[in-house]
N, C-alpha and C positions, 0 to 999 in steps of 0.2 A: 259714822264709825271713825275713830281717831286713826291717825296714820300708824301709830305703834301697834294698836290692836289689829288693824288690817294686815300689817306685816307678820304679826304673830300667827294669825290664821293661815297665811300663805306658807309660813315655815312649817306649821303643823301638817298642812295638806301634803307638802313635798316630802316631809319626813315619813308620813303614813304610806305614801306611794312607794318610797324606797324600801321601807320596812316590809311591806307586803311582798315586794319582789324578792327581797333577801330571804324571807321565810319560805318562799316557794321553790327556791333554787334546787333543793335536793328531793323534792316530793314527787318527781315524775321522771321517767326514763329519758335517756338521750333521744332527741328527735332525729329520726332517720330521714334521709341518709346523711345529710351534711354534718350534723352535730356528732353522730356516731363515728363518721369517717375522721373528722378532725380530732375527736376525743381519743380515738384509737392511735392516731399518729403521735399525740402528746404522751399517751401511755407507753408507746414503743420508745419514744425519746428517753423517758425515765428508765424503762427497763434496760435498754441497750446502753445507756449512759453516753449517747451520742448527741451532743448539743450543737453540732454543726449542720448535719444533714437530716432533716425530717425524713422518716421512712414511710413510704406508701404501703409497703409490705416488707417482710423480712428479706433483706438483700435488694430491695427495690427503692432507690432514692426518690423523694418527692421534689420535683422541680417547679411545682406550680405556684408556691407561695414562699416568702421569706419566713423565718422562724419565730418572730417576736411573740405571736400569740401562743405558739407551742411552748416557748420558753416559760411564759407566765402560767400556762395550764399545768405543765409538767412540774414546775416549782411548787405550785399550789397543791398538787397531789403528793408531792414529796413531804410536805408539811402536814397535810390534813387527811391523807389516805386517798386511795383510788376510788372515787365515788363521784356522783353527779354534782354534788354541792361544790366540791373542790374544783371540778372542771369549770363550773360556771361562775365561780366567785371572781376571777380576774376581770370578767366582762362587767360585773356589777361594780367593782372598785373603779374601773375605767369610767363607767357611767357616772359614778359619784364625783370623781374628779372633774369630769366634763360639766356637771351641774354647778360645781363651785366656780369654774371658769366662766360659765354663762352668767351666773349671778354677779360675779365681779365686773364683767363687762357691762351688763345691764345697769348695775348700781352706779358705776362710775360715770357712764355717759348719759343715763336717764334718771333712774331712781331705783331704790331697793325693790320696790313693788314690781317694776318692770323685770328686773333680774330674777326675782323669785318666780314670777308668773311664767317667764320664759323657761326656767328650769322645770316647772310643773308641766308645761306644754310638751317639752322635750321628753319628759319621763312618762307621760300618760298617753301619748299618741301611739298608734299601733306598732310601728317599727321601733320607736324609741323604747317602748315597754319590752318588746321581745329582745332587742339588742342589749338591754341592760342585764341580761343573764343568759347569754347564748354562747355556744362553743363554735365561734366563727372568727375570721380574721378582721371583719369590718369594724368592730368596736375599737380595736387598736389603731386602725387607719383614721377613724373619725376623731379620736382623741388627738392624734398627731396633727391632723389638719386644723383642729380647733386651736391648738397651741400656736400653730403657724399663722393663722388668720389673725388671732388676737395680738400676737407679737408684732405682726406687720402693721396693724392698725395703731397700736400704741407708739410704734416708731414713727409712723407718718404723721399722726395727729398730735403727738406730744413729744416727739424727739427722744424717746427712751431707748437708748442703745441696748441696755440689758434685756429689755422685753423683746427686742428684735432677736437677740442671740438665743433667747428661750424659744422664739419661734423657729429658728433654724434647728434647734434640738428637736422640735416637733416634726420638722421635715425629715430629720434623721430617723426618728421613730417610725414615720410613715414609710421610709425606704425599707425598714426592717419588718414592717407589717404587711405591706402590699407591693412595694416596689416603686419604680420610676413614675407610675401613675400619679403618685402623690404630688410630684413636681408640676405635672400638667394641671391637676385640679386646684393647685395653689396659684400657679402663675397666671392662668387665664383670667380669673376674676380680679386678681391684684393688679395686673397690667391694664385691664379694661378700666378699672376705677382710676388708676393713675392717668391714663390718657384722657378720660372724661374730665377729671379735675385739673389737668395740666399741672401735675405735681412731680414732674421729672427731676427737677432740681433737688427736691427733698428725697426722692428715691435714691439718687446717687450718694446722698449723705449717710445713708444707712451703713452700719458696720459690716460690709459685705465680706471682707477678708476674714475677720474673726468668726463671723456667722457661718460662712461656707466651710471654714476649717473645722468648726464644731460638728457640722452636719456630716462631713466626710469622715472625720475621726470616729464618729459614732457608728456609721453604717458601713463604710467600705471594707474594714477588716473581715467582716463575715462574708461579703461577696467574694473576696479573694480566696479565703479559706474554703468556701463552698465549691468554687471552680477547681481548686487544686485537689480537693478530696473527691469530687464527682465531676470529672470533665464532661463538658457538653451542657452543663447547667445554664451558663450565661446565654448561649445561643438559643436554647429552648425558651428560657424565661423572658429574655428581652425581646426576641422577635416573635415568638409564638404567643405568649401570654399578653404582650403589650402592643401587638399590632393585629395579628390574624384573629385573635379572639374577638376583637371589637369590630372588624370590618368584614369578616366572613361568617355568615349566619350559621352554616353547617361546617364549622371548622373541623376537619377530620384529624388534625394533628393533636388534639387534646388527649393526653395520655391518661388522664385521671378521672374523667367524668363524661357527661353527655352535654351536647350543645343545647343552649337555651334560646333557640332562634325565636325572635318576636318581631312583629311588624315595626317598622320605623316609627318612632314617636311613642311607643308603649310606655317609655319611662315616665311620661307625664301622668298616665293612669296609675302607675306604681307610686308616684309622688302623692297623689290624692289619697290612695289607700294607706300609705305610710303615715300621713298626717292625721288620718281619721281618729277621733271625731272632730278634731280641730279644723280639718279642711272644710267643714260646714260653715266655719266663720271666716273663711278667706275673703268674702265680699267686704268685710270691714276694712281690709287694707286699702280699698278704694277711697274710703272717706277719712282715713287717718290723716289728720293735719300734721304739719311739721313746721318748725321754726327754721329760720335761715341758718342758725348755728348747728342744727341737727341734720341738715341736708347732706352733708358730706358722709356722716355715719350711715344715714338711710340709704344713700347710693351704694356705699360699700356693702351693706347687708344685702341689698338686692343683687349685686354682682356675685356675692358669695352664695346666695340662695339659688341663683339660676345656673351657676357654673356646672354642677353635676348633671342636672336634667338636660341642659343644652348639649353638653358634651356627649352624653349617652343617647341623645335623640338619633344620632346617625350610626349608632352601634347595632350590629346584627346579632349580638350574643350577650344578653343582659340578664341580671337578676334584680329583684326589687330592693335588695340591700344596698345597691349602688347609690341610692339617694340618701343614705344615712348621713354622710358628711355635710349635706346641705341643711339638715333638720335644725341644728342650732340657730342658723340664720333665720329660717322660717319662724322658729319659736320666738326669737327676739322681735321680729317684725310684727307677729301677731300679738305679742305681749304689749308692745308699744301702742298698737291700735286699740286693744281692749281697754287699757288704762285711760285712753282718751275718750272712750265711750261712756257717757255720763251715767248710764244705767247699770254698769258692771258692779257686782258685789263679790267680795272674796268668798263668802259662803256659797253663793251660787256657782262661781267658777270652780270652787273646790268640789262641789257635788258633781259637776260636769266632768271634772278631771278624774274622779274616782270610778267612773263607769267601767272603763276597760280594765283597770287593775283588779277591781272586785270581781268582774266577770271572769277574768283569767284565773284568779284564785279559786273560784267556784269550779271551773273546769278541772283544775288540778285536783281539788279535794274530791270531786265526783268521779274521777278516774277516767275521764274521756281521753286524755292525752296518752293513756297507756294502751289504747286500742288500735293504734296505727299498725297496719299490716307488717311493716318492716321491723317493728320492735320485737326483739328476740329475748329480752331479759328473762321472762318467765320460763321460756323453754330452756334456756341455759341453766337457770336455777334447778329445774327438774333434772337435767342431765347431770349436774354436779351431785345432786342427792343420789341419783341412781348409780352413778359411777363409784360411789363408796362401796357398794356391795358387788357390782359387776363393772369393773373398770373397762373403758373403751373410748375411742376418739369420737368427737362430735363432727359430723360430716354434712355439708350442704352440697346438693347436686345442682350443678349448672349455674349457680349464682353466688356472689360473695355477700356475706352479711357482716357489715362493719359493726353493727350492734352486737352480734354474736361474738365477734372477735374481741370486742371491748370487754363484755361481761364474762367471757371465758379466759381472760388474760392472754389472748392471742392463741388459744389452743384450738378454736374452731377451724376446721379445714374445708376447702372447697375442691370438688372434683368436677371434671367436664363430662365424664361418661360413666356408665355403670361398670364398665370393665376396670375402672380404677377403684372399685370398692375393695376394702381390705378383706383378706381371707384368713381363715384359721383363728379368728378371735372375735369377740363381741365388739360391735360398734353401734353408734347411735346415729340415725339418719333423720335430718330435718327436711320435711317436704311441704311445699305450699299445697293448700287444699285443692287449688285449681289444677295441679299437676298429678293428682292421684289417679287419673284415668290411664296414665302411661304405665306400662308394665314394669315389674321388678323381676329379677331372676327367679325362676320357679322354685329352686331348692331353698330359697332364702326364707327363713322363718322369722318374721318380724311381729312385734307386739306393740300396739299403741300405748304410749305412756302419758301423753298430754297433748292438748290442743289449745292454742292461744294465738291470737292475732293472725288468723288466716294461715297458720302453719300447724303441722302435725309432727310430733316427735315419736320416732319408732326405735325400739331396741331390737337389733337384729343379731341372730345367732350365727356362728361360724358358717362360712360358705365354702364348700370344697372347690379347689382351683379348677378341676376339669369341667365343672358345671357352670362356671361363671359366665360363659358366653351364651348359655341357653336362656331364653326368656319366653315367657308366656303371658297372655293377657290376664288381667285381674288386679284387684287391689290387695295390699298387704292385709293379713289377718289381724284382728284386734282382740 
């Protein structure tokens, strides 16, 4: 096969993977709880027209993450409407830009085939595929770090000052996407490589003053405004989110979620899962040869690839998405190894790469992703239709449903006790099926309207105030 035909096949495979992901962005509900939580905060940003402080709830500021992802999602919904496609589109666009950067680096330093194959690996591995259309903060962080790593390499290897400045812009974006963590994830592999290569003189020649000025000019105004508007933000964000979260497994200070305590070293299992199915080909890295000219780049890619897994090996509170910034480097390493393997063929690689994207699209079309217990879209739609004839609030007892809040435009309410049920008017109560054995107030006349995703929607008639404290055993009538 000629080189031009080989590259054409690779372009077609990459285009098909990206098109399949784009086509499926709006075909399934927000994945609970993380997608629905961040999606609702982006919706509140748009509704409240507050672009400085993301809101965890009405009147409750969110100090857990900077706003870059929320900005892109809220802007997308402003232009395209409040829906799943608009929310997920920014992540897809960031992934597309990441692919172009990967192709550029692979093409310039190796060959176009390496760049294209690396973009294919990045787009078709498990985490890369999911992250290319997900409502999270990780895609923005990954893009910022990719810009920073690439700018650093072009500055060190080719003396390109403008590329270095663009890398500092990437760090600024990372500060707005995830916070100071981006500086650690960048500095550790960069300085490790410089020390190994003894490139200290070239390091000091980089345009540090203009680069740092660009980074601070981009990121610092929001940090100042956020602290002024919501005092206490910097203390919680810098100390809690960037120290205690990673060293304390059961960090009790987390205001917005649950701890994700895992045994030390779990991040390496997450890495294998994130790279699947391409992780099956990792042994090829052992046999991939290298020329003397390419050893510096190979060493830099290894430092980049190992930075996040090594850093989070000692963390006590982790998610598998933390390895996303390392995946472009792993993709470039694997692509270089595959193209040196004499039995590789573009068609075979393309077929292998399409396994997960096609399987994911099948899951979407088959409706499997709609059956998650936390998904409340269908119940909210039923409540909206029923409220046309008999208006009443939608209430969740004892739990907060971000999915219900998003699909109800913030109208779903949460109560902690039966004594907080409204009186004197119709209301709609969403209950988990596993909670139906707990009693409701005896005089309460409730009718079952719909059941979906392990939840039941009840329409309840007015409850007299004096009878509210009385309860009897039994399930609501249907």
